[in-house]
RODO-2510 file (C-alpha; in nm, 4 decimals, decimal comma):
residues 328
     n   res          X          Y          Z
     1     m     0,0067    -0,0146    -0,0252
     2     v     0,2891     0,2459     0,1023
     3     k     0,4605     0,1292    -0,2328
     4     e     0,1357     0,2482    -0,4337
     5     r     0,0991     0,5549    -0,2706
     6     l     0,4503     0,6614    -0,3357
     7     g     0,4190     0,5599    -0,6983
     8     e     0,7965     0,4607    -0,6931
     9     q     0,9169     0,1560    -0,9120
    10     k     1,2414     0,1478    -0,7107
    11     l     1,2139     0,1491    -0,3475
    12     i     1,3141    -0,0231    -0,0103
    13     l     1,1034    -0,0585     0,2747
    14     i     1,1850    -0,1262     0,6118
    15     t     0,8655    -0,1998     0,8447
    16     t     0,7853    -0,3633     1,1917
    17     d     0,5331    -0,5947     1,2047
    18     e     0,1657    -0,5154     1,3587
    19     y     0,2899    -0,5640     1,6963
    20     g     0,5915    -0,3668     1,6687
    21     k     0,8074    -0,6841     1,7595
    22     w     0,9785    -0,7599     1,4118
    23     l     1,1825    -0,5551     1,1478
    24     n     1,1095    -0,6652     0,7906
    25     g     1,2688    -0,5488     0,4634
    26     t     1,1361    -0,5360     0,1093
    27     e     1,3105    -0,4192    -0,2212
    28     w     1,1330    -0,3588    -0,5408
    29     p     1,1725    -0,4539    -0,7993
    30     a     1,4199    -0,7237    -0,6854
    31     d     1,6403    -0,7743    -0,3773
    32     t     1,9571    -0,6036    -0,5384
    33     h     2,0812    -0,4992    -0,2191
    34     q     2,0232    -0,7654     0,0020
    35     t     1,7623    -0,5858     0,1771
    36     r     1,5785    -0,8776     0,3463
    37     d     1,8984    -1,0372     0,4859
    38     a     2,0432    -0,7228     0,5851
    39     v     1,7207    -0,6278     0,7873
    40     s     1,6935    -0,9507     0,9407
    41     a     2,0626    -0,9460     1,0297
    42     v     1,9724    -0,6586     1,2947
    43     g     1,7922    -0,8819     1,5297
    44     f     2,1052    -1,1177     1,5687
    45     l     2,3681    -0,8442     1,6430
    46     k     2,4806    -0,8251     1,9864
    47     e     2,5726    -0,4560     1,9613
    48     l     2,1808    -0,3772     1,9121
    49     d     2,0862    -0,5880     2,2106
    50     d     1,9290    -0,3152     2,4055
    51     a     1,9184    -0,0627     2,1080
    52     g     1,6220     0,1677     2,0535
    53     l     1,4277     0,1616     1,7015
    54     a     1,6150     0,4778     1,5542
    55     a     1,9599     0,2710     1,6077
    56     r     1,8098    -0,0576     1,4822
    57     v     1,6910     0,1034     1,1471
    58     g     2,0024     0,2879     1,1004
    59     k     2,2132     0,0036     1,1203
    60     a     1,9924    -0,1996     0,8879
    61     v     2,0231     0,1240     0,6520
    62     e     2,4263     0,1054     0,6829
    63     l     2,3993    -0,2744     0,5761
    64     i     2,1667    -0,2118     0,2933
    65     k     2,4001     0,0491     0,1733
    66     a     2,7158    -0,1568     0,2200
    67     g     2,5311    -0,4547     0,0295
    68     n     2,6580    -0,7123     0,2394
    69     g     2,3396    -0,7848     0,4151
    70     t     2,3335    -1,1698     0,3446
    71     e     2,7310    -1,2021     0,4561
    72     v     2,6552    -1,0617     0,7891
    73     y     2,3286    -1,2482     0,8248
    74     e     2,4769    -1,5765     0,7479
    75     a     2,7832    -1,4856     0,9912
    76     e     2,5934    -1,3949     1,2991
    77     t     2,3283    -1,6954     1,2356
    78     a     2,6499    -1,8983     1,2539
    79     r     2,7775    -1,7160     1,5442
    80     i     2,4416    -1,8098     1,7294
    81     d     2,4155    -2,1821     1,6252
    82     k     2,8061    -2,2166     1,7699
    83     e     2,7137    -2,0570     2,1306
    84     y     2,4015    -2,2615     2,1391
    85     s     2,6160    -2,6073     2,0742
    86     a     2,8495    -2,5038     2,3005
    87     r     2,6179    -2,4396     2,5769
    88     p     2,6128    -2,7284     2,8653
    89     k     2,3466    -2,9673     2,8611
    90     d     2,1962    -2,8939     3,2128
    91     e     2,1827    -2,5177     3,1066
    92     e     1,8269    -2,4174     3,2291
    93     h     1,5845    -2,2445     2,9717
    94     a     1,4758    -1,9013     3,0688
    95     s     1,0990    -1,9020     3,2173
    96     g     0,8000    -1,7249     3,0741
    97     g     0,5432    -1,9421     2,8924
    98     g     0,8070    -2,1362     2,6767
    99     s     1,0269    -1,8444     2,5477
   100     t     1,3930    -1,9253     2,5134
   101     t     1,7213    -1,7573     2,4946
   102     l     1,7002    -1,8096     2,1053
   103     l     1,3699    -1,6422     2,0626
   104     t     1,5177    -1,3603     2,2788
   105     v     1,7986    -1,3332     1,9913
   106     v     1,5929    -1,3617     1,7115
   107     a     1,2790    -1,1387     1,8236
   108     v     1,3536    -0,7601     1,7613
   109     l     1,1895    -0,5436     2,0301
   110     v     1,0736    -0,2464     1,8491
   111     l     0,9455     0,0250     2,1021
   112     a     0,7060     0,2166     1,8058
   113     v     0,3899     0,2268     1,6987
   114     a     0,2793    -0,1134     1,5180
   115     g     0,2827    -0,0836     1,1606
   116     a     0,5391     0,2099     1,1020
   117     a     0,6899     0,1925     0,7822
   118     f     1,0156     0,3367     0,7292
   119     v     1,1302     0,4114     0,3745
   120     v     1,4357     0,4176     0,2085
   121     r     1,4647     0,5807    -0,1172
   122     r     1,6957     0,4671    -0,3810
   123     r     1,8528     0,7723    -0,5950
   124     r     1,9240     0,6421    -0,9416
   125     s     2,2582     0,5820    -1,0341
   126     p     2,4334     0,3111    -1,2601
   127     r     2,6801     0,1933    -1,0422
   128     h     2,6581     0,3803    -0,6546
   129     t     2,3439     0,3684    -0,4993
   130     v     2,2806     0,6635    -0,2848
   131     f     2,0146     0,6474    -0,0034
   132     s     1,8094     0,9041     0,1698
   133     f     1,6255     0,8223     0,4903
   134     p     1,3159     1,0606     0,4903
   135     d     1,0636     1,0784     0,8081
   136     a     0,8946     0,7887     0,9024
   137     v     0,5867     0,6885     0,6990
   138     f     0,2993     0,5516     0,8978
   139     a     0,0611     0,3137     0,7571
   140     a    -0,2026     0,0852     0,8335
   141     d    -0,0258    -0,2342     0,7747
   142     q    -0,2797    -0,5316     0,8140
   143     a    -0,1080    -0,7948     0,5808
   144     a     0,1072    -1,0454     0,7788
   145     d     0,4597    -1,0902     0,6504
   146     e     0,4617    -1,4650     0,5939
   147     a     0,8427    -1,4600     0,5274
   148     g     0,9094    -1,3201     0,8906
   149     l     0,6549    -1,5276     1,0338
   150     r     0,7857    -1,8572     0,9006
   151     r     1,1375    -1,7555     1,0358
   152     r     0,9766    -1,6767     1,3659
   153     a     0,7891    -2,0357     1,3734
   154     a     1,0948    -2,2198     1,2626
   155     a     1,2934    -2,0468     1,5505
   156     e     1,0201    -2,1513     1,8016
   157     l     1,0317    -2,4980     1,6956
   158     l     1,3839    -2,5319     1,7311
   159     a     1,3510    -2,3953     2,0677
   160     l     1,1004    -2,6421     2,1652
   161     g     1,3396    -2,9202     2,0128
   162     e     1,5925    -2,8157     2,2737
   163     a     1,3578    -2,7954     2,5456
   164     v     1,2201    -3,1623     2,4689
   165     e     1,6112    -3,2877     2,4425
   166     q     1,6994    -3,1230     2,7770
   167     a     1,4056    -3,2579     2,9624
   168     d     1,4300    -3,5034     3,2335
   169     g     1,1738    -3,8179     3,1248
   170     a     1,1581    -3,9113     3,5108
   171     d     1,0407    -3,5719     3,6060
   172     t     0,8195    -3,4876     3,3096
   173     p     0,5146    -3,6917     3,2867
   174     g     0,4239    -3,4925     2,9630
   175     l     0,7214    -3,5512     2,7840
   176     s     0,5649    -3,7578     2,5138
   177     r     0,3074    -3,5084     2,4436
   178     a     0,5749    -3,2304     2,4024
   179     l     0,7378    -3,4771     2,1550
   180     d     0,4089    -3,5401     1,9687
   181     a     0,3634    -3,1573     1,9358
   182     y     0,6976    -3,1171     1,8148
   183     d     0,6768    -3,3683     1,5471
   184     a     0,3199    -3,2111     1,4404
   185     a     0,4658    -2,8574     1,4576
   186     g     0,7323    -2,9877     1,2231
   187     r     0,4991    -3,1377     0,9797
   188     v     0,2804    -2,8458     0,9390
   189     l     0,5464    -2,5938     0,8952
   190     d     0,6811    -2,8210     0,6186
   191     a     0,3141    -2,8350     0,4616
   192     a     0,2241    -2,4512     0,5621
   193     q     0,0910    -2,2674     0,2552
   194     g    -0,0009    -1,9468     0,4417
   195     l    -0,0336    -1,7498     0,7480
   196     p    -0,3005    -1,9701     0,9115
   197     d    -0,0778    -2,2912     0,9127
   198     l     0,2294    -2,0780     1,0262
   199     v    -0,0021    -1,9607     1,3063
   200     g    -0,0965    -2,3079     1,3587
   201     v     0,2859    -2,3922     1,4250
   202     l     0,3241    -2,1511     1,6992
   203     a     0,0345    -2,2972     1,8528
   204     l     0,1617    -2,6558     1,8550
   205     v     0,5014    -2,5230     1,9943
   206     a     0,3067    -2,3536     2,2667
   207     e     0,1266    -2,6927     2,3350
   208     g     0,4480    -2,8665     2,3322
   209     h     0,5952    -2,6251     2,6019
   210     s     0,2818    -2,6394     2,8101
   211     a     0,2983    -3,0115     2,8205
   212     l     0,6784    -2,9870     2,9739
   213     q     0,5278    -2,7681     3,2614
   214     p     0,4230    -2,9406     3,5865
   215     a     0,0457    -2,7920     3,5509
   216     p    -0,0215    -2,7457     3,1699
   217     g    -0,1173    -2,3887     3,1168
   218     l    -0,3662    -2,2088     2,8751
   219     p    -0,3313    -2,1959     2,4770
   220     l    -0,2410    -1,8887     2,2944
   221     c    -0,5101    -1,6297     2,2538
   222     f    -0,8152    -1,7376     2,0603
   223     f    -0,8565    -1,4284     1,8814
   224     d    -0,5078    -1,3758     1,7303
   225     p    -0,2485    -1,6388     1,8787
   226     r     0,0255    -1,3959     1,7600
   227     h    -0,1159    -1,2066     2,0892
   228     g     0,0733    -1,4751     2,3077
   229     t    -0,0302    -1,7158     2,5776
   230     a    -0,3675    -1,6410     2,7200
   231     v    -0,3893    -1,5386     3,0607
   232     r    -0,7603    -1,6534     3,1297
   233     r    -1,0519    -1,8105     2,9691
   234     t    -1,3899    -1,6079     2,9150
   235     t    -1,7582    -1,6590     2,7523
   236     w    -1,7713    -1,4775     2,4027
   237     r    -2,0800    -1,4351     2,1817
   238     p    -1,9796    -1,3904     1,8385
   239     l    -2,1686    -1,1159     1,6371
   240     g    -2,5035    -1,2226     1,5173
   241     r    -2,5056    -1,5681     1,7028
   242     r    -2,7035    -1,6459     2,0363
   243     e    -2,4888    -1,9076     2,1416
   244     r    -2,1666    -1,8192     2,3504
   245     v    -1,8530    -2,0279     2,3572
   246     d    -1,5692    -2,0366     2,5846
   247     v    -1,2346    -1,9146     2,4681
   248     a    -0,8782    -1,8509     2,6149
   249     v    -0,7960    -1,4843     2,5841
   250     c    -0,4618    -1,2581     2,6160
   251     e    -0,4680    -0,9610     2,8725
   252     d    -0,5477    -0,7029     2,6017
   253     c    -0,8233    -0,8997     2,4442
   254     g    -0,9854    -0,9750     2,7790
   255     q    -0,9805    -0,6087     2,8414
   256     t    -1,1482    -0,5364     2,4784
   257     l    -1,4251    -0,7718     2,5536
   258     r    -1,4970    -0,6308     2,8968
   259     a    -1,5287    -0,2875     2,7179
   260     r    -1,7621    -0,4651     2,5068
   261     r    -1,5446    -0,3808     2,1862
   262     s    -1,4233    -0,6397     1,9272
   263     p    -1,0818    -0,7561     1,9693
   264     q    -0,8385    -0,7478     1,7098
   265     v    -0,8648    -1,0963     1,5228
   266     l    -0,6491    -1,2852     1,2952
   267     a    -0,7738    -1,2321     0,9294
   268     v    -0,7468    -1,4907     0,6533
   269     r    -0,8551    -1,5076     0,3165
   270     d    -1,1741    -1,7456     0,2061
   271     r    -1,3635    -1,7423    -0,0844
   272     g    -1,2578    -1,4167    -0,2047
   273     r    -1,3089    -1,2185     0,1146
   274     t    -1,1059    -1,1643     0,4158
   275     v    -1,2713    -1,2901     0,7390
   276     p    -1,1860    -1,3917     1,0816
   277     y    -1,0052    -1,7378     1,0834
   278     f    -1,2746    -1,8807     1,2904
   279     e    -1,5378    -1,7831     1,0435
   280     v    -1,3983    -2,0650     0,7881
   281     p    -1,5896    -2,3822     0,7879
   282     a    -1,4716    -2,6140     1,0500
   283     e    -1,4217    -2,9074     0,7692
   284     r    -1,2053    -2,6770     0,5998
   285     s    -0,9597    -2,5571     0,8671
   286     l    -0,8366    -2,7431     1,1397
   287     w    -0,7436    -2,3904     1,3295
   288     a    -1,1260    -2,2731     1,2549
   289     a    -1,2178    -2,6079     1,4471
   290     t    -0,9988    -2,5826     1,7479
   291     g    -0,9677    -2,2251     1,7944
   292     y    -0,5798    -2,2736     1,7862
   293     g    -0,6341    -2,4705     2,1024
   294     s    -0,9231    -2,2820     2,2809
   295     l    -1,2011    -2,5111     2,1588
   296     l    -1,0702    -2,8377     2,2284
   297     s    -1,2931    -3,0727     2,4056
   298     g    -1,0553    -3,1669     2,6996
   299     p    -0,7196    -3,2787     2,8106
   300     d    -0,6705    -3,5707     2,5805
   301     d    -0,7983    -3,3662     2,2879
   302     t    -0,4829    -3,1876     2,1701
   303     l    -0,3825    -3,0215     1,8318
   304     a    -0,0926    -3,2540     1,8029
   305     a    -0,3190    -3,5568     1,8388
   306     r    -0,5423    -3,4167     1,5259
   307     v    -0,2598    -3,3468     1,3337
   308     g    -0,1429    -3,7197     1,3989
   309     t    -0,4828    -3,8454     1,2676
   310     g    -0,4920    -3,6637     0,9686
   311     e    -0,7413    -3,3731     1,0580
   312     f    -0,4775    -3,1112     0,9359
   313     s    -0,4305    -3,2946     0,6061
   314     r    -0,7829    -3,3618     0,5334
   315     a    -0,8904    -3,0121     0,6033
   316     r    -0,6519    -2,8990     0,3746
   317     q    -0,7464    -3,1164     0,0951
   318     q    -1,1312    -2,9908     0,1629
   319     s    -1,0187    -2,6540     0,1406
   320     e    -0,7996    -2,7090    -0,1981
   321     e    -1,1124    -2,8898    -0,3460
   322     h    -1,3486    -2,6137    -0,2588
   323     d    -1,0971    -2,3336    -0,3814
   324     g    -1,0752    -2,5686    -0,6933
   325     a    -1,4584    -2,5778    -0,7231
   326     a    -1,4965    -2,1979    -0,6959
   327     t    -1,2497    -2,1402    -0,9433
   328     d    -1,4353    -2,3601    -1,1864
***
């Protein structure tokens, strides 16, 4: 949307995600300056661990100008892999609902208005590219960055794998469930075709971390699992319906409901329309059927079990057949 409004054919955008936690880089018409890797590398640099938004964006611009973003990205990720492989096996994970040191490194904390877009214009020069860094351009960026979410899902899956590996089977009754969740998350990630499936990976990873805890906790927020782990369950009546459902919600969504307002929900495309994910027919979406964990029937009903029995694959097939019929 920003690109269309600016009317630029050659453009580099550095944006936050809608929650202000990630920096993403996009370049048109091609990734000539290694923009994607340059911006991603910022999240791995030790020197920027406590840096603010301006410093992070400034470093991203510096790497884009240098044109060595891929080299820096690969070097930093290799360093992190080396540090992790050198850790003592008994080193404890950080507490906090399944978050880990890896995620702390991967996540880029951006103290800014969600959706702020930072534009780097490219002056036309055949050999030497000069960049200007104008004022921030704020835009309502409703589209999720699938590439960024895929990287996040892969990182969280890796963190769960390490947590499972370090768990003591004798003291962890839920270890087998955590293993099932890890396996299911890997399969969904491999088959993921869009935002809903990638969010499903996050939900499965959360289910795995929960299984490792002495007292399993709540799933991710029903309205949008990207909000994080739910803090309570509440009853909610969908607009236009009489029945109420019991769902797990994050703090913000809980407050929004108490104020009699509509929470921000995960939106997906269905039959050419943008709708809340839970409005997709259950037979065509495992995530709509389960609310990413909120609508499961009991302790023995898990997302991992449903993936394991083929419900994810069957729903995918139903969706593809429906889309094919609609196209015809």
